[in-house]
C-alpha positions in Angstrom: 110.4 -5.6 -1.6 109.9 -6.7 -5.1 106.5 -8.0 -6.1 108.4 -11.1 -7.3 109.4 -12.1 -3.8 105.9 -11.6 -2.5 104.5 -13.8 -5.3 107.1 -16.4 -4.6 106.1 -16.5 -0.9 102.4 -17.0 -1.8 103.2 -19.7 -4.3 105.1 -21.7 -1.6 101.6 -22.5 -0.2 100.8 -24.3 -3.4 99.9 -23.4 -7.0 97.8 -20.3 -7.6 96.5 -18.3 -10.6 97.2 -14.6 -11.1 94.1 -12.9 -9.8 94.2 -15.1 -6.7 97.8 -14.1 -6.1 96.8 -10.4 -6.4 94.0 -10.8 -3.9 96.2 -12.8 -1.4 99.1 -10.3 -1.8 96.9 -7.3 -1.1 95.2 -9.2 1.9 98.7 -10.1 3.4 99.9 -6.5 3.0 96.8 -5.1 4.5 96.0 -3.4 1.1 99.0 -1.0 1.6 100.5 -2.2 -1.7 97.7 -2.5 -4.2 98.7 -4.4 -7.3 97.5 -4.0 -10.9 96.6 -7.4 -12.3 99.0 -6.7 -15.3 101.8 -6.3 -12.7 101.1 -9.7 -11.5 101.0 -11.4 -14.9 104.1 -9.6 -16.0 105.9 -10.6 -12.8 104.8 -14.2 -13.3 106.1 -14.2 -16.9 109.5 -13.0 -15.7 109.6 -15.6 -12.9 108.8 -18.2 -15.4 111.5 -17.0 -17.8 113.9 -17.1 -14.9 113.0 -20.6 -14.0 111.6 -19.7 -10.6 108.0 -20.7 -11.4 106.3 -23.1 -13.9 102.8 -23.2 -15.3 101.1 -26.3 -13.7 98.0 -26.9 -15.7 94.7 -25.1 -15.1 92.0 -25.2 -12.6 88.3 -26.2 -13.3 87.5 -22.6 -14.2 90.4 -22.5 -16.8 92.8 -20.3 -14.8 96.4 -21.1 -15.5 98.1 -22.2 -12.3 101.7 -21.3 -11.4 103.9 -23.3 -9.0 107.4 -22.8 -7.5 110.4 -24.6 -8.9 113.3 -25.8 -6.7 115.1 -22.6 -7.9 112.1 -20.5 -6.8 112.1 -22.0 -3.4 115.9 -21.3 -3.1 115.4 -17.6 -4.2 112.6 -17.3 -1.6 114.8 -18.7 1.3 117.7 -16.5 0.2 115.4 -13.4 0.3 113.9 -14.4 3.7 117.4 -14.4 5.3 118.7 -11.3 3.5 118.5 -8.2 5.7 116.5 -5.3 4.5 118.6 -2.1 4.0 116.9 0.8 5.9 116.1 3.7 3.6 113.2 6.1 3.1 111.2 3.8 1.0 107.5 4.3 0.2 106.8 1.0 1.9 108.4 -0.8 4.7 109.9 -3.9 3.2 110.7 -5.5 6.4 107.1 -5.3 7.5 105.9 -6.6 4.3 108.6 -9.4 4.3 107.3 -10.5 7.8 103.8 -10.3 6.8 104.2 -12.6 3.7 106.6 -15.0 5.7 104.0 -15.6 8.4 102.3 -18.9 7.4 104.8 -19.5 4.5 105.9 -23.1 4.8 109.5 -23.3 5.7 109.9 -19.5 6.6 111.7 -19.1 9.8 110.5 -15.8 11.3 113.1 -15.9 14.1 115.9 -16.2 11.5 114.5 -13.3 9.4 114.3 -11.1 12.5 117.8 -12.2 13.7 119.4 -11.4 10.3 117.8 -8.0 10.4 119.0 -7.5 13.9 122.6 -8.4 13.0 122.5 -6.1 10.0 121.3 -3.1 12.1 123.8 -3.8 14.9 126.7 -3.8 12.4 125.3 -0.6 10.8 125.2 1.1 14.1 128.7 0.0 14.9 129.8 1.4 11.7 128.2 4.8 12.4 
């Protein structure tokens, strides 16, 4: 899983600033994927460049808030339904995908699991 998709999932719940995203990401993943705050802001800059998020003012403390665009929502939906290739990765992307999907508005957990089941069934048939 890329950090970008995790941040998009968190932003679906509403505008957030970088350090809050970092805290929520680590909480959602059970601290199995610690993030450097620089990674968060670099990823946000790339998401903004790609038109997936926009800056949406600042909160009362002066933190710049980021919000999803329609393109960001579409990318998130696409990621949610795309099956995860099984490989020896340092982190289980499927587990993390499900963890960030829980509570994400519009995320269909059943569809995520079903897409993964179909993918694995086809892979087993191929083997």
